[in-house]
N, C-alpha and C positions, 0 to 999 in steps of 0.2 A: 504494500499497499504506500501512495509516495504521498506525505505531508502537504497540509493546504495549506497556503500562504494566504494572506490579506494581497486583493491588489498593492502594486505601488503605485501612487498618486506623485505627479509632477507640478511643481509651480506654474502658472499662466503668467505671463510677462506682457509689456509693449517693450518698444525697443529704447524705453529710460527704464527698463528695470523694473517697473511700478506693477505692483500683483494685481490680476486680474480676476485669479479662481483657481482652482485645481482640477486636474484631469486624470484619467488614468493614464498611467506610461505608455503602454501600446496603443492606446486610440490616440495620445497626443501624438506619437509617432506616424498611426496611418494616415492618422489627418496633415501631420507637419505644421503644426501650432507653437507659436513661439513659447518655448519654455524654459526656462532658469537651467542652468548645469554647472559645473566646473571640474575643471581638469589640471591635473597637480604633475610637475615635473621639479624630480629628485635629482639634485646632480653630488656626485661622490667629491672626496676630497681631490681628486685627480681634476675633476670639472667634466667627468664624463657623465652624460642623461641615464638616468633608469628607465629603461623601456618593459613593456610586457607583450606578450602575446597574447592577444584574448583567445578564450576556451573554444574549442571546436564546436560546442554544442549552444554557443549563445544564439539569440533569435536574431541579431545582424552583426554584420563587421567580424564573423568567426573565424578564428585564426591568424587576423590580420594583428599587425605589428602597432602597437600605440604607445602612447604615454605614459608613466610609472601608474595614475590610475585616472579615470573618470568616472563622473556621477549625475546625480541628479541631488538638490537637497527634498526633504520632505515638507510637504505644508505646515509652516509656523515655525520650520527649523532654519537657524541662524546658517549662511553659505559656508563660514569659515568653519563652523563647529562640524555638520555635515561632513567636510571634506577630510579634517583629521580624522570622525568617525569610518568613514568609508576606507581612507588608506589602511587604518588599523583591519579593516573587514576582508578586504580584498589583496593586501600585499602583508598584512603584518607586520606592518611597521607604525611605529611613530615618529614624525617629523615637527620641528616646528615650521608650520607654512607663513609664507606672506606671499599677500594678493599683490599682482604684477601687474595685471590689465585687464581688461573686459572687451571681448568680441562678438560680433552676430555673424553666424552663420546658416546655410540652407544647402543641406547634401542629400540625395539619393544613395542611401544607404542599401539598397536589393529589398526583395519580398516585398514591394509598394509600400517600402517604409521611408520617410522622411525625418532627419534629422534637422530641426529649426529651434537653435540652441541660442540663448544669450548665456554665454560662456564665460565663468568666472575664474581666471588662470591663478594659479599658486607656484610657487619656487618654493624648496626647503632642502635643507642638507639629506643626504640618505648617509644612514649610519648603521651598521648592522646587515647581516644578510637577510634578503626576504624570504617569509615562509607564506608565500599567498595560498588564497583558497584555490582548489584546484576546479573548482565549480565554474571560476570567473577567469583563471588567467592558466593556462598552459606551459609557459616558458617566461622567462625573461632573461636581461643580459643589460651590461653596459657597454655605452659605446659613443667614441668623443664626437663632438657637437661636427666638428668638418665633417667626419666618416658618415655620420648620418644624412647629414645633408646630402652629399653624394650620394648615398642610397637612396633617398626618398626620390630624386633626381633621375636615376638611373633605373628605379623600379617601382614606381608610385601605386602599382596594383598590391603592392605587399603591406601597406598603411592604410590606415582608417582616414576617411576623409575628413575628418578634422584636424589630425595630426598633419595630416597633407596640410591645410590649411592655416593652421595655428602656428606651422613652426619658422615662416620666414618672421612673424611677430616676436617669438620666442628668440631668435637670432638676434633681433633687434634691442632687445631688452637686452642679449648678453654682449652686446655689440660685436656679433660676430656676422659677417655678411655672408649670406647661403649664396650657394651659387645658382644663377640662373635658370628655373626651371621650365619645361615646356608646361603652356596652360593646362590645365587639367579641369574635364567637366567632370563636377559633382551636383 
């Protein structure tokens, strides 16, 4: 028998991040409704970024490489607190997170689903060894910033849509110029 969990809800927002309501997560992705999300990028002492490979049975973007952790705050939950909570749940890690920027994107992620998110991006130090939840993450690795830029340019199909869109903004925060990439339709 499979455990039954209550459906997850996301926070619906406008372009200014004002709360408009809540919606069941899968329905929001089916309808392409703008909702609040967060993305976490952890960097080790050598400046390498920690990536995760999404689990093979995720309902979208399965087995693709992406940033350290990403998810949605629950209705009524502070975004920074949600990021800290989810990092622990997904990667088994604690980190002091710093909000660095926010961006909005819309991307087709397959299976008639659309990610339309106002994404809060957090950076933090990676300490210790990840112990990821195998239902969320099938693999992880550290990669140098410049090497990741080159890999995304050469093989964009290996990465989530939001990472491909967000990575140049991350590089700007790090004051690293990403290589010119071909236009990616998302």
